[in-house]
All heavy atoms as an XYZ file, in Angstrom:
1060
protein
N     164.656    173.650    119.920
C     163.774    172.570    119.491
C     163.414    171.703    120.704
O     164.274    171.320    121.481
C     164.499    171.720    118.427
C     163.671    170.607    117.921
S     164.436    169.860    116.475
C     165.055    168.373    117.178
N     162.117    171.413    120.826
C     161.641    170.618    121.960
C     161.655    169.143    121.586
O     161.173    168.761    120.520
C     160.217    171.055    122.318
C     159.706    170.436    123.582
C     158.256    170.829    123.846
O     157.792    171.841    123.288
O     157.602    170.108    124.594
N     162.218    168.318    122.456
C     162.262    166.884    122.224
C     161.138    166.247    123.033
O     161.049    166.429    124.240
C     163.628    166.286    122.627
C     163.602    164.785    122.464
C     164.732    166.906    121.801
N     160.255    165.520    122.337
C     159.151    164.852    123.038
C     159.535    163.390    123.194
O     159.703    162.677    122.206
C     157.828    164.991    122.258
C     157.483    166.475    122.098
C     156.705    164.236    122.958
C     156.338    166.743    121.158
N     159.707    162.983    124.423
C     160.059    161.583    124.652
C     158.799    160.725    124.615
O     157.686    161.229    124.753
C     160.785    161.428    125.992
O     159.914    161.824    127.033
N     159.006    159.457    124.423
C     157.882    158.522    124.333
C     157.152    158.474    125.673
O     157.771    158.264    126.713
C     158.411    157.132    123.969
C     157.331    156.140    123.672
C     157.894    154.810    123.250
C     156.749    153.831    123.084
N     157.163    152.474    123.183
N     155.835    158.682    125.655
C     155.098    158.654    126.916
C     155.046    157.233    127.500
O     155.076    156.250    126.761
C     153.697    159.121    126.528
C     153.577    158.782    125.084
C     154.965    158.902    124.516
N     154.972    157.161    128.800
C     154.840    155.862    129.464
C     153.384    155.743    129.914
O     152.872    156.610    130.621
C     155.803    155.754    130.662
C     157.249    155.795    130.136
C     155.546    154.479    131.450
C     158.275    156.065    131.206
N     152.732    154.672    129.452
C     151.325    154.464    129.794
C     151.257    153.451    130.932
O     151.861    152.384    130.863
C     150.525    153.964    128.566
C     150.642    154.993    127.425
C     149.063    153.734    128.929
C     150.117    154.507    126.094
N     150.539    153.835    131.962
C     150.420    152.969    133.131
C     149.857    151.605    132.735
O     148.956    151.495    131.898
C     149.513    153.616    134.178
N     150.399    150.543    133.345
C     150.014    149.162    133.046
C     148.502    148.956    133.234
O     147.856    148.273    132.453
C     150.808    148.240    133.979
C     150.777    146.796    133.567
C     151.734    145.951    134.398
C     151.219    144.547    134.448
N     151.168    143.954    135.747
N     147.947    149.578    134.273
C     146.507    149.424    134.563
C     145.670    149.958    133.400
O     144.648    149.381    133.039
C     146.095    150.161    135.849
C     146.785    149.692    137.109
C     148.206    150.235    137.265
O     148.479    151.392    136.876
O     149.063    149.475    137.751
N     146.101    151.078    132.825
C     145.356    151.676    131.714
C     145.444    150.766    130.489
O     144.436    150.518    129.818
C     145.883    153.098    131.387
C     145.569    154.035    132.562
C     145.277    153.632    130.102
C     146.181    155.410    132.457
N     146.628    150.230    130.209
C     146.785    149.312    129.079
C     145.901    148.082    129.239
O     145.249    147.644    128.290
C     148.255    148.881    128.930
C     149.204    149.945    128.379
C     150.645    149.449    128.451
C     148.842    150.317    126.956
N     145.848    147.533    130.446
C     145.008    146.345    130.698
C     143.535    146.677    130.520
O     142.780    145.900    129.937
C     145.278    145.796    132.104
C     146.596    145.046    132.186
C     146.999    144.688    133.614
O     146.224    144.963    134.558
O     148.104    144.129    133.777
N     143.122    147.848    131.012
C     141.722    148.263    130.884
C     141.362    148.442    129.410
O     140.288    148.045    128.969
C     141.473    149.554    131.660
N     142.280    149.024    128.644
C     142.042    149.212    127.210
C     141.952    147.874    126.492
O     141.111    147.692    125.626
C     143.155    150.063    126.589
C     143.100    151.559    126.873
C     144.352    152.238    126.351
C     141.866    152.193    126.267
N     142.810    146.933    126.852
C     142.799    145.609    126.226
C     141.450    144.922    126.450
O     140.871    144.350    125.540
C     143.945    144.740    126.770
C     144.118    143.426    126.027
C     144.349    143.607    124.520
O     145.069    144.487    124.075
N     143.693    142.781    123.726
N     140.933    145.022    127.674
C     139.621    144.446    128.001
C     138.554    145.086    127.122
O     137.695    144.408    126.573
C     139.283    144.686    129.491
O     140.333    144.135    130.264
C     137.980    144.025    129.879
N     138.622    146.405    126.973
C     137.648    147.133    126.166
C     137.732    146.681    124.705
O     136.720    146.457    124.058
C     137.938    148.643    126.276
C     136.775    149.510    125.936
C     135.762    149.508    127.059
C     134.480    150.152    126.580
N     133.293    149.429    126.958
N     138.948    146.514    124.186
C     139.141    146.075    122.801
C     138.499    144.702    122.610
O     137.782    144.457    121.651
C     140.647    146.027    122.430
C     141.192    147.457    122.300
C     140.869    145.264    121.128
C     142.702    147.547    122.290
N     138.717    143.795    123.566
C     138.141    142.451    123.451
C     136.628    142.491    123.511
O     135.956    141.750    122.824
C     138.724    141.545    124.545
C     140.141    141.123    124.187
C     140.879    140.444    125.312
O     140.233    140.064    126.308
O     142.105    140.303    125.193
N     136.082    143.400    124.339
C     134.621    143.524    124.433
C     134.041    144.045    123.126
O     132.932    143.726    122.757
C     134.240    144.491    125.559
C     134.320    143.882    126.933
C     134.136    144.945    128.023
O     133.707    146.074    127.718
O     134.434    144.625    129.175
N     134.794    144.892    122.433
C     134.297    145.547    121.228
C     134.463    144.711    119.966
O     134.043    145.118    118.904
C     135.003    146.902    121.032
C     134.683    147.914    122.106
C     133.204    148.239    122.212
O     132.555    148.428    121.175
O     132.699    148.280    123.342
N     135.144    143.565    120.061
C     135.338    142.729    118.874
C     133.988    142.444    118.226
O     133.049    142.073    118.895
C     135.989    141.401    119.275
C     137.477    141.497    119.421
C     138.089    140.097    119.431
C     139.572    140.158    119.288
N     140.281    140.287    120.542
N     133.940    142.605    116.929
C     132.688    142.361    116.226
C     132.716    140.991    115.550
O     133.779    140.445    115.285
C     132.450    143.465    115.206
C     132.222    144.805    115.886
C     132.027    145.927    114.894
O     132.432    145.857    113.748
N     131.394    146.980    115.353
N     131.531    140.466    115.325
C     131.386    139.158    114.699
C     130.727    139.377    113.333
O     129.700    140.048    113.238
C     130.519    138.225    115.571
C     130.399    136.849    114.933
C     131.092    138.118    116.976
N     131.343    138.818    112.294
C     130.823    138.984    110.933
C     130.242    137.651    110.471
O     130.896    136.614    110.563
C     131.940    139.453    109.981
C     132.435    140.836    110.438
C     131.447    139.487    108.535
C     133.691    141.300    109.759
N     128.997    137.708    110.008
C     128.331    136.496    109.539
C     127.893    136.707    108.086
O     127.073    137.575    107.797
C     127.110    136.145    110.423
C     126.449    134.855    109.943
C     127.511    136.018    111.895
N     128.509    135.927    107.185
C     128.112    135.935    105.773
C     127.020    134.883    105.633
O     127.235    133.712    105.949
C     129.296    135.593    104.868
C     130.429    136.565    104.967
N     130.338    137.866    104.514
C     131.667    136.439    105.499
C     131.486    138.487    104.739
N     132.308    137.651    105.342
N     125.848    135.305    105.182
C     124.691    134.411    105.120
C     124.333    134.104    103.665
O     124.284    135.006    102.834
C     123.483    135.070    105.768
S     123.764    135.616    107.463
N     124.076    132.834    103.411
C     123.635    132.408    102.088
C     122.188    131.947    102.185
O     121.859    131.054    102.953
C     124.502    131.256    101.578
S     123.935    130.614     99.983
N     121.333    132.588    101.406
C     119.949    132.148    101.261
C     119.942    131.362     99.949
O     120.131    131.941     98.883
C     119.024    133.372    101.204
C     117.565    133.036    101.178
C     116.917    132.614    102.332
C     116.835    133.149    100.006
C     115.560    132.315    102.322
C     115.477    132.843     99.985
C     114.847    132.428    101.148
N     119.816    130.015    100.027
C     120.001    129.157     98.840
C     119.055    129.497     97.686
O     117.953    129.992     97.903
C     119.708    127.756     99.374
C     119.843    127.843    100.854
C     119.465    129.248    101.221
N     119.523    129.208     96.486
C     118.742    129.441     95.257
C     117.343    128.847     95.386
O     117.168    127.767     95.942
C     119.467    128.812     94.071
N     116.379    129.588     94.882
C     114.993    129.145     94.982
C     114.346    129.070     93.598
O     114.574    129.934     92.759
C     114.215    130.127     95.856
O     112.833    129.876     95.760
N     113.523    128.027     93.376
C     112.831    127.901     92.091
C     111.608    128.816     92.003
O     110.907    128.829     91.010
C     112.416    126.430     92.067
C     112.256    126.067     93.505
C     113.276    126.886     94.256
N     111.354    129.601     93.071
C     110.168    130.467     93.080
C     110.530    131.882     92.663
O     111.516    132.443     93.128
C     109.524    130.480     94.464
C     109.141    129.114     94.943
C     109.882    128.481     95.935
C     108.057    128.437     94.393
C     109.547    127.214     96.376
C     107.722    127.156     94.829
C     108.462    126.552     95.816
N     109.714    132.450     91.793
C     109.891    133.846     91.385
C     109.320    134.760     92.466
O     108.373    134.393     93.156
C     109.155    134.115     90.070
C     109.938    133.855     88.796
C     109.022    133.969     87.580
C     111.096    134.826     88.672
N     109.907    135.946     92.578
C     109.346    136.933     93.498
C     109.589    136.639     94.965
O     108.850    137.109     95.821
N     110.616    135.846     95.276
C     110.970    135.590     96.667
C     111.481    136.876     97.308
O     112.283    137.595     96.720
C     112.073    134.522     96.740
C     111.667    133.345     97.597
O     110.684    133.382     98.327
N     112.451    132.291     97.513
N     111.017    137.153     98.518
C     111.441    138.343     99.244
C     112.123    137.925    100.535
O     111.779    136.902    101.131
C     110.232    139.231     99.568
C     109.455    139.773     98.370
C     108.183    140.480     98.844
C     110.309    140.738     97.565
N     113.072    138.740    100.966
C     113.821    138.436    102.183
C     114.114    139.744    102.911
O     114.198    140.806    102.289
C     115.127    137.674    101.810
C     115.808    137.095    103.037
C     116.065    138.544    101.036
C     117.013    136.226    102.693
N     114.238    139.660    104.222
C     114.624    140.816    105.035
C     115.164    140.295    106.353
O     115.015    139.115    106.671
C     113.440    141.746    105.287
C     112.326    141.107    106.109
C     111.162    142.044    106.259
N     110.031    141.372    106.908
C     108.818    141.883    106.971
N     108.558    143.050    106.402
N     107.853    141.246    107.583
N     115.807    141.165    107.095
C     116.314    140.776    108.416
C     115.702    141.735    109.442
O     115.443    142.897    109.126
C     117.873    140.788    108.437
C     118.419    139.966    109.600
C     118.419    142.197    108.468
C     118.431    138.485    109.340
N     115.431    141.233    110.610
C     114.889    142.081    111.673
C     116.032    142.532    112.582
O     117.023    141.824    112.762
C     113.870    141.293    112.498
C     112.579    140.997    111.783
C     112.416    140.324    110.608
C     111.267    141.359    112.203
N     111.089    140.242    110.278
C     110.361    140.860    111.248
C     110.761    142.034    113.302
C     108.982    141.037    111.353
C     109.387    142.205    113.419
C     108.510    141.713    112.435
N     115.845    143.726    113.190
C     116.813    144.233    114.173
C     116.914    143.312    115.380
O     117.870    143.396    116.143
C     116.399    145.635    114.646
C     117.029    146.700    113.774
O     118.155    146.551    113.307
N     116.308    147.773    113.550
N     115.922    142.460    115.549
C     115.889    141.534    116.684
C     116.521    140.195    116.297
O     115.999    139.137    116.642
C     114.441    141.340    117.173
O     113.623    141.023    116.030
C     113.912    142.583    117.849
N     117.617    140.259    115.566
C     118.390    139.076    115.196
C     119.637    139.079    116.070
O     120.292    140.113    116.212
C     118.770    139.114    113.703
O     117.556    139.163    112.941
C     119.577    137.890    113.302
N     119.940    137.935    116.678
C     121.031    137.861    117.657
C     121.908    136.644    117.429
O     121.497    135.674    116.803
C     120.456    137.753    119.083
C     119.564    138.898    119.460
C     118.187    138.798    119.327
C     120.099    140.086    119.951
C     117.356    139.852    119.661
C     119.269    141.149    120.289
C     117.902    141.031    120.152
O     117.089    142.079    120.475
N     123.102    136.707    117.995
C     123.949    135.533    118.160
C     123.829    135.206    119.640
O     124.166    136.031    120.487
C     125.402    135.839    117.789
C     125.622    136.352    116.368
C     127.105    136.603    116.124
C     125.078    135.381    115.324
N     123.310    134.028    119.953
C     123.032    133.663    121.338
C     124.056    132.628    121.802
O     124.129    131.519    121.256
C     121.596    133.100    121.479
C     121.286    132.785    122.935
C     120.568    134.079    120.910
N     124.856    133.012    122.794
C     125.883    132.127    123.349
C     125.208    130.879    123.927
O     124.238    130.988    124.666
C     126.649    132.891    124.447
C     127.784    132.091    125.068
O     128.013    130.925    124.654
O     128.434    132.619    125.980
N     125.713    129.683    123.549
C     125.109    128.434    124.025
C     125.398    128.131    125.490
O     124.732    127.292    126.084
C     125.563    127.247    123.156
C     124.969    127.273    121.755
O     125.555    126.781    120.812
N     123.791    127.875    121.602
N     126.406    128.794    126.083
C     126.740    128.462    127.471
C     126.510    129.621    128.445
O     126.943    129.570    129.585
C     128.192    127.978    127.563
O     129.055    128.953    127.019
N     125.835    130.676    127.994
C     125.465    131.770    128.901
C     124.215    132.432    128.347
O     123.688    132.006    127.325
C     126.603    132.802    129.011
O     126.636    133.646    127.869
N     123.759    133.483    128.993
C     122.557    134.162    128.501
C     122.916    135.324    127.568
O     122.052    136.087    127.167
C     121.741    134.676    129.690
O     122.557    135.548    130.463
N     124.213    135.433    127.190
C     124.660    136.548    126.359
C     124.052    136.512    124.953
O     123.976    135.465    124.323
C     126.195    136.533    126.231
C     126.704    137.606    125.312
N     126.992    138.868    125.756
C     126.933    137.612    123.973
C     127.387    139.604    124.723
N     127.362    138.865    123.632
N     123.619    137.698    124.498
C     123.116    137.855    123.126
C     123.895    138.988    122.466
O     123.886    140.113    122.947
C     121.629    138.219    123.124
C     120.715    137.072    123.470
C     119.292    137.317    123.033
C     118.514    138.130    124.020
N     117.074    138.064    123.852
N     124.590    138.686    121.350
C     125.264    139.725    120.568
C     124.237    140.322    119.625
O     123.533    139.599    118.927
C     126.418    139.126    119.768
O     127.443    138.720    120.631
N     124.156    141.654    119.616
C     123.111    142.287    118.811
C     123.596    142.705    117.428
O     124.780    142.927    117.204
C     122.490    143.455    119.560
C     123.407    144.597    119.898
C     122.630    145.646    120.688
C     123.401    146.907    120.907
N     124.603    146.816    121.678
N     122.636    142.781    116.513
C     122.903    143.173    115.134
C     123.283    144.650    115.097
O     122.560    145.498    115.606
C     121.654    142.919    114.275
C     121.746    143.239    112.794
C     122.804    142.382    112.111
C     120.401    143.035    112.128
N     124.450    144.943    114.492
C     124.933    146.317    114.391
C     124.743    146.858    112.977
O     124.399    148.010    112.780
C     126.445    146.383    114.737
C     126.683    145.960    116.178
C     127.000    147.775    114.492
C     128.155    145.790    116.503
N     124.977    145.985    111.974
C     124.952    146.453    110.585
C     124.551    145.311    109.645
O     124.911    144.166    109.882
C     126.352    146.971    110.211
C     126.455    147.470    108.814
N     125.891    148.660    108.407
C     127.044    146.936    107.712
C     126.134    148.827    107.101
N     126.829    147.799    106.664
N     123.811    145.661    108.608
C     123.406    144.681    107.597
C     123.821    145.185    106.219
O     123.582    146.355    105.891
C     121.896    144.469    107.644
N     124.449    144.315    105.439
C     124.939    144.663    104.106
C     124.259    143.773    103.068
O     124.240    142.556    103.217
C     126.456    144.428    104.092
C     127.188    145.093    102.964
C     127.243    146.604    103.061
O     127.508    147.152    104.141
O     126.994    147.237    102.022
N     123.664    144.376    102.026
C     123.028    143.673    100.916
C     121.695    143.016    101.293
O     121.235    142.104    100.629
C     123.976    142.628    100.290
C     123.570    142.281     98.865
O     123.117    143.132     98.111
N     123.701    141.023     98.501
N     121.099    143.479    102.396
C     119.757    143.026    102.778
C     119.077    144.174    103.527
O     119.746    144.949    104.203
C     119.796    141.741    103.646
C     118.379    141.185    103.841
C     120.503    141.992    104.971
C     118.326    139.788    104.443
N     117.756    144.258    103.357
C     117.020    145.324    104.037
C     116.612    144.891    105.441
O     116.488    143.701    105.735
C     115.754    145.707    103.241
O     115.055    144.508    102.907
C     116.100    146.459    101.970
N     116.401    145.897    106.269
C     115.949    145.675    107.649
C     114.428    145.834    107.664
O     113.889    146.703    106.964
C     116.594    146.726    108.595
C     118.120    146.728    108.471
C     116.113    146.550    110.023
C     118.880    145.895    109.433
N     113.741    144.992    108.464
C     112.289    145.108    108.629
C     111.937    146.572    108.850
O     112.634    147.240    109.595
C     111.842    144.259    109.830
C     110.400    144.491    110.213
C     109.394    143.766    109.604
C     110.053    145.449    111.169
C     108.068    143.994    109.935
C     108.734    145.683    111.495
C     107.746    144.954    110.877
O     106.443    145.179    111.189
N     110.893    147.127    108.235
C     109.803    146.485    107.490
C     110.042    146.378    105.979
O     109.152    145.952    105.260
C     108.620    147.403    107.766
C     109.250    148.769    107.848
C     110.600    148.548    108.484
N     111.215    146.765    105.497
C     111.481    146.735    104.050
C     111.881    145.338    103.583
O     112.389    144.544    104.359
C     112.577    147.751    103.711
C     112.180    149.151    104.139
O     111.095    149.612    103.840
N     113.050    149.811    104.878
N     111.669    145.092    102.288
C     111.964    143.782    101.701
C     113.038    143.893    100.621
O     113.124    144.895     99.921
C     110.705    143.190    101.050
C     109.661    142.768    102.032
C     108.580    143.491    102.429
C     109.591    141.519    102.739
N     107.842    142.763    103.348
C     108.440    141.546    103.547
C     110.391    140.379    102.751
C     108.066    140.490    104.360
C     110.018    139.322    103.570
C     108.858    139.386    104.371
N     113.819    142.828    100.448
C     114.809    142.705     99.386
C     114.344    141.580     98.467
O     113.946    140.520     98.942
C     116.195    142.323     99.979
O     116.595    143.340    100.890
C     117.247    142.170     98.895
N     114.387    141.820     97.151
C     114.000    140.795     96.174
C     115.165    139.825     96.000
O     116.298    140.235     95.807
C     113.616    141.420     94.813
C     113.294    140.340     93.789
C     112.441    142.374     94.982
N     114.877    138.543     96.103
C     115.895    137.501     95.921
C     115.929    137.116     94.450
O     114.886    136.817     93.863
C     115.555    136.256     96.789
C     116.575    135.157     96.562
C     115.480    136.631     98.258
N     117.126    137.102     93.828
C     117.216    136.731     92.408
C     116.755    135.286     92.174
O     117.037    134.406     92.982
C     118.702    136.877     92.067
C     119.382    137.388     93.273
C     118.424    137.401     94.415
N     116.057    135.073     91.087
C     115.522    133.765     90.720
C     116.658    132.777     90.466
O     117.591    133.066     89.725
C     114.647    133.950     89.461
C     114.054    132.680     88.923
C     113.114    131.961     89.655
C     114.411    132.209     87.672
C     112.550    130.804     89.148
C     113.857    131.045     87.163
C     112.925    130.349     87.900
N     116.596    131.614     91.093
C     117.540    130.502     90.910
C     119.019    130.867     91.137
O     119.903    130.338     90.487
C     117.380    129.891     89.501
C     116.091    129.107     89.317
S     115.796    127.824     90.566
C     117.056    126.627     90.152
N     119.274    131.797     92.053
C     120.649    132.164     92.399
C     120.766    132.194     93.917
O     119.863    132.669     94.602
C     120.977    133.572     91.878
C     121.435    133.609     90.445
C     122.229    134.900     90.216
C     122.839    134.924     88.844
N     122.211    135.843     87.929
N     121.895    131.683     94.439
C     122.149    131.838     95.869
C     122.246    133.331     96.159
O     122.864    134.078     95.395
C     123.478    131.172     96.271
C     123.381    129.647     96.315
O     122.257    129.111     96.197
O     124.434    129.011     96.470
N     121.626    133.759     97.244
C     121.644    135.169     97.612
C     122.478    135.328     98.882
O     122.199    134.704     99.895
C     120.213    135.671     97.838
C     120.138    137.124     98.213
C     120.342    138.101     97.247
C     119.883    137.509     99.522
C     120.283    139.448     97.586
C     119.831    138.843     99.865
C     120.023    139.819     98.890
N     123.527    136.163     98.804
C     124.431    136.372     99.939
C     124.241    137.753    100.538
O     124.062    138.726     99.812
C     125.888    136.242     99.480
C     126.300    134.827     99.237
C     126.215    134.134     98.063
C     126.865    133.925    100.184
N     126.688    132.850     98.230
C     127.099    132.702     99.520
C     127.204    134.033    101.543
C     127.653    131.594    100.160
C     127.758    132.930    102.177
C     127.970    131.730    101.493
N     124.278    137.809    101.862
C     124.280    139.096    102.559
C     125.155    138.959    103.793
O     125.478    137.847    104.222
C     122.858    139.565    102.898
C     122.073    138.622    103.760
C     122.046    138.754    105.147
C     121.333    137.592    103.187
C     121.308    137.887    105.940
C     120.591    136.720    103.975
C     120.583    136.867    105.356
N     125.579    140.086    104.337
C     126.510    140.075    105.463
C     125.919    140.839    106.637
O     125.357    141.928    106.463
C     127.856    140.714    105.034
O     128.390    139.933    103.965
C     128.844    140.750    106.182
N     126.057    140.239    107.817
C     125.578    140.874    109.050
C     126.755    141.053    110.001
O     127.622    140.197    110.097
C     124.504    139.995    109.711
C     123.295    139.650    108.840
C     122.381    138.672    109.560
C     122.523    140.910    108.453
N     126.764    142.192    110.695
C     127.804    142.467    111.680
C     127.119    142.547    113.051
O     126.131    143.264    113.222
C     128.535    143.797    111.366
C     129.610    144.078    112.407
C     129.133    143.760    109.967
N     127.673    141.789    114.004
C     127.115    141.735    115.350
C     128.131    142.237    116.370
O     129.338    142.204    116.119
C     126.754    140.283    115.722
C     125.609    139.733    114.939
C     125.814    139.113    113.714
C     124.308    139.823    115.409
C     124.758    138.604    112.967
C     123.248    139.314    114.685
C     123.467    138.707    113.462
N     127.640    142.634    117.537
C     128.537    142.991    118.637
C     129.264    141.717    119.085
O     128.831    140.607    118.764
C     127.731    143.595    119.793
O     126.749    142.681    120.259
N     130.363    141.880    119.800
C     131.220    140.755    120.167
C     130.567    139.711    121.062
O     129.657    140.001    121.820
N     131.073    138.501    120.943
C     130.660    137.393    121.813
C     131.590    137.351    123.021
O     132.725    137.824    122.939
C     130.767    136.064    121.051
C     129.718    135.821    119.955
C     130.212    134.775    118.970
C     128.400    135.400    120.569
N     131.148    136.748    124.134
C     132.026    136.621    125.300
C     133.274    135.796    124.943
O     133.211    134.918    124.087
C     131.181    135.870    126.330
C     129.787    135.922    125.839
C     129.824    136.170    124.359
N     134.379    136.096    125.598
C     135.651    135.441    125.295
C     135.560    133.921    125.441
O     136.151    133.187    124.673
C     136.741    135.990    126.222
C     138.118    135.855    125.588
C     139.312    136.033    126.484
C     139.311    137.219    127.390
N     140.625    137.579    127.894
N     134.794    133.447    126.417
C     134.730    131.999    126.673
C     133.627    131.277    125.891
O     133.400    130.093    126.074
C     134.598    131.722    128.179
C     133.383    132.409    128.791
O     132.658    133.134    128.058
O     133.156    132.246    130.003
N     132.973    131.980    124.974
C     131.923    131.363    124.152
C     132.577    130.386    123.163
O     133.550    130.725    122.497
C     131.167    132.455    123.390
S     130.062    131.827    122.112
N     132.050    129.154    123.080
C     132.600    128.164    122.151
C     131.629    127.834    121.007
O     132.031    127.359    119.966
C     132.969    126.850    122.878
O     131.818    126.377    123.565
C     134.108    127.089    123.872
N     130.331    128.080    121.229
C     129.346    127.907    120.154
C     128.147    128.806    120.438
O     127.900    129.198    121.575
C     128.910    126.446    120.020
O     128.046    126.084    121.054
N     127.411    129.119    119.359
C     126.284    130.040    119.500
C     125.229    129.727    118.446
O     125.503    129.041    117.460
C     126.765    131.505    119.364
C     127.453    131.799    118.070
C     126.738    132.255    116.967
C     128.822    131.605    117.926
C     127.371    132.512    115.756
C     129.466    131.861    116.720
C     128.733    132.313    115.632
N     124.017    130.222    118.695
C     122.922    130.093    117.737
C     122.728    131.428    117.027
O     122.891    132.487    117.640
C     121.608    129.733    118.449
C     121.639    128.367    119.112
O     122.463    127.530    118.709
O     120.841    128.155    120.046
N     122.392    131.359    115.749
C     121.990    132.536    114.975
C     120.475    132.530    115.034
O     119.840    131.575    114.586
C     122.492    132.373    113.534
C     121.993    133.428    112.583
C     122.668    134.632    112.452
C     120.869    133.204    111.803
C     122.222    135.599    111.554
C     120.416    134.164    110.906
C     121.100    135.361    110.781
N     119.884    133.569    115.630
C     118.442    133.521    115.881
C     117.770    134.866    115.598
O     118.160    135.884    116.144
C     118.225    133.121    117.344
C     116.803    132.801    117.679
C     116.708    132.161    119.053
C     115.323    131.640    119.285
N     115.173    130.955    120.541
N     116.782    134.809    114.721
C     115.964    135.979    114.421
C     114.702    135.855    115.268
O     113.881    134.966    115.049
C     115.634    136.001    112.923
C     114.991    137.280    112.457
C     114.696    137.265    110.959
O     114.357    136.204    110.411
O     114.797    138.335    110.354
N     114.572    136.725    116.260
C     113.437    136.655    117.185
C     112.385    137.655    116.716
O     112.557    138.867    116.850
C     113.901    136.963    118.631
C     114.982    135.952    119.039
C     112.716    136.937    119.593
C     115.705    136.282    120.326
N     111.304    137.106    116.116
C     110.282    137.963    115.503
C     108.876    137.516    115.903
O     108.678    136.363    116.270
C     110.427    137.975    113.959
C     110.288    136.565    113.362
C     111.765    138.581    113.556
C     110.291    136.528    111.836
N     107.901    138.454    115.818
C     106.536    138.142    116.251
C     105.693    137.441    115.183
O     104.492    137.644    115.088
C     105.972    139.522    116.582
C     106.677    140.438    115.636
C     108.064    139.864    115.466
N     106.334    136.650    114.330
C     105.606    135.918    113.281
C     106.390    134.666    112.930
O     107.517    134.474    113.389
C     105.409    136.810    112.046
C     106.690    137.325    111.436
C     106.452    138.339    110.309
O     105.682    139.283    110.508
O     107.060    138.157    109.244
N     105.824    133.817    112.086
C     106.486    132.589    111.650
C     107.655    132.904    110.728
O     107.706    133.958    110.105
C     105.485    131.712    110.884
C     104.400    131.104    111.764
C     104.924    130.067    112.726
O     105.532    129.074    112.267
O     104.741    130.253    113.937
N     108.584    131.944    110.599
C     109.610    132.050    109.574
C     110.881    132.789    109.948
O     111.630    133.181    109.067
N     111.138    133.002    111.234
C     112.390    133.650    111.629
C     113.569    132.738    111.312
O     113.474    131.520    111.433
N     114.679    133.325    110.883
C     115.868    132.537    110.572
C     116.453    131.951    111.853
O     116.453    132.601    112.900
C     116.931    133.398    109.887
C     116.492    133.952    108.563
C     116.689    135.294    108.267
C     115.901    133.141    107.606
C     116.296    135.813    107.041
C     115.515    133.656    106.384
C     115.713    135.001    106.102
N     116.975    130.720    111.751
C     117.574    130.070    112.912
C     118.631    129.075    112.451
O     118.347    128.221    111.617
C     116.493    129.349    113.731
C     117.027    128.669    114.965
C     117.499    129.405    116.040
C     117.070    127.288    115.041
C     118.000    128.779    117.177
C     117.564    126.648    116.175
C     118.024    127.400    117.244
N     119.843    129.241    112.954
C     120.908    128.274    112.687
C     121.478    127.900    114.047
O     121.937    128.754    114.796
C     122.018    128.853    111.765
C     123.128    127.835    111.563
C     121.426    129.278    110.423
N     121.407    126.602    114.352
C     121.760    126.114    115.681
C     123.244    125.760    115.805
O     123.849    125.274    114.860
C     120.898    124.872    115.972
C     120.933    124.409    117.403
C     119.878    123.324    117.598
C     119.909    122.704    118.954
N     119.996    123.640    120.062
N     123.789    126.012    116.988
C     125.137    125.563    117.397
C     126.240    125.797    116.364
O     126.834    124.867    115.852
C     125.101    124.072    117.758
O     124.229    123.881    118.838
N     126.488    127.055    116.063
C     127.595    127.419    115.177
C     128.867    127.388    116.022
O     128.928    127.996    117.090
C     127.382    128.825    114.570
C     126.086    128.844    113.735
C     128.594    129.244    113.739
C     125.577    130.223    113.399
N     129.869    126.638    115.566
C     131.106    126.485    116.331
C     131.942    127.754    116.212
O     132.184    128.251    115.126
C     131.879    125.270    115.801
C     132.859    124.696    116.783
C     133.273    123.298    116.341
C     134.438    122.755    117.124
N     134.518    123.153    118.517
N     132.375    128.266    117.348
C     133.170    129.493    117.385
C     134.547    129.254    116.781
O     135.156    128.203    116.980
C     133.320    129.928    118.858
C     134.124    131.200    119.076
C     133.218    132.385    119.189
N     133.886    133.650    119.316
C     134.073    134.303    120.458
N     133.687    133.777    121.601
N     134.644    135.492    120.461
N     135.055    130.236    116.033
C     136.416    130.145    115.501
C     137.223    131.371    115.938
O     136.667    132.304    116.517
C     136.404    129.974    113.975
C     135.853    131.191    113.252
O     136.053    132.329    113.662
N     135.146    130.957    112.158
N     138.512    131.368    115.671
C     139.372    132.444    116.170
C     139.204    133.753    115.398
O     139.498    134.818    115.921
C     140.834    132.011    116.134
O     141.175    131.657    114.808
N     138.697    133.690    114.166
C     138.556    134.920    113.371
C     137.234    135.644    113.638
O     137.105    136.828    113.339
C     138.643    134.595    111.881
O     137.506    133.854    111.476
N     136.245    134.939    114.193
C     134.892    135.470    114.388
C     134.268    135.945    113.075
O     133.498    136.892    113.024
C     134.849    136.569    115.456
C     134.501    136.011    116.831
O     134.017    134.863    116.914
O     134.712    136.722    117.835
N     134.616    135.231    111.998
C     133.980    135.452    110.698
C     133.384    134.102    110.286
O     134.063    133.083    110.325
C     134.990    135.951    109.638
C     135.585    137.283    110.081
C     134.328    136.065    108.270
C     136.735    137.770    109.226
N     132.104    134.115    109.935
C     131.385    132.854    109.676
C     130.643    132.929    108.357
O     130.238    133.992    107.914
C     130.389    132.585    110.818
C     131.081    132.547    112.154
C     131.253    133.709    112.893
C     131.618    131.362    112.648
C     131.931    133.681    114.104
C     132.299    131.328    113.854
C     132.453    132.496    114.569
O     133.133    132.479    115.750
N     130.427    131.751    107.765
C     129.575    131.613    106.584
C     128.501    130.593    106.961
O     128.825    129.469    107.324
C     130.392    131.082    105.404
C     131.450    132.041    104.902
C     132.420    131.330    103.972
N     131.842    131.092    102.657
C     131.944    131.932    101.632
N     132.617    133.034    101.755
N     131.391    131.644    100.482
N     127.263    131.014    106.873
C     126.169    130.096    107.219
C     125.151    130.046    106.081
O     125.039    130.979    105.296
C     125.462    130.489    108.539
C     124.815    131.878    108.445
C     126.446    130.412    109.715
C     123.939    132.237    109.633
N     124.440    128.933    106.021
C     123.354    128.788    105.046
C     122.063    128.889    105.839
O     121.890    128.215    106.848
C     123.463    127.430    104.351
C     122.492    127.281    103.198
C     122.747    126.014    102.426
C     123.884    126.221    101.458
N     123.952    125.213    100.391
N     121.177    129.763    105.378
C     119.904    129.916    106.075
C     118.767    129.555    105.139
O     118.898    129.637    103.921
C     119.695    131.341    106.619
C     119.805    132.364    105.498
C     120.666    131.656    107.725
C     119.410    133.756    105.918
N     117.675    129.118    105.713
C     116.480    128.859    104.907
C     115.293    129.193    105.768
O     115.383    129.298    106.984
C     116.448    127.399    104.459
O     116.617    126.554    105.568
N     114.158    129.363    105.128
C     112.960    129.760    105.864
C     112.415    128.590    106.656
O     112.533    127.457    106.255
C     111.902    130.275    104.900
C     112.303    131.608    104.306
C     111.284    132.134    103.332
O     111.165    131.564    102.237
O     110.625    133.117    103.678
């Protein structure tokens, strides 16, 4: 019977992996589109939606959208009910303390939430409006 001893991983490799893990951390943003008295409200998110670090030029890009369609498709918003959807973004820089939620689109009405304070979980709940 062959005995396999525990492998020893070089410290440099462990440090490099740790850096990679921190770079890959994802940011989850739960978005609430408040209840509207208008029937037939439509909503969508563009791929050009970012989390923009307030103290650098870093932009975390949208990786995944849950419960909302991506441009050019539309999602119908229920009448008089808050509508929730979840967006997953690539990680923010380690030293980021606040960021903007910004939909950069070639028309009016892009979503924008200014100066969201960074937390240790990188999970946020924001209220958006047109």
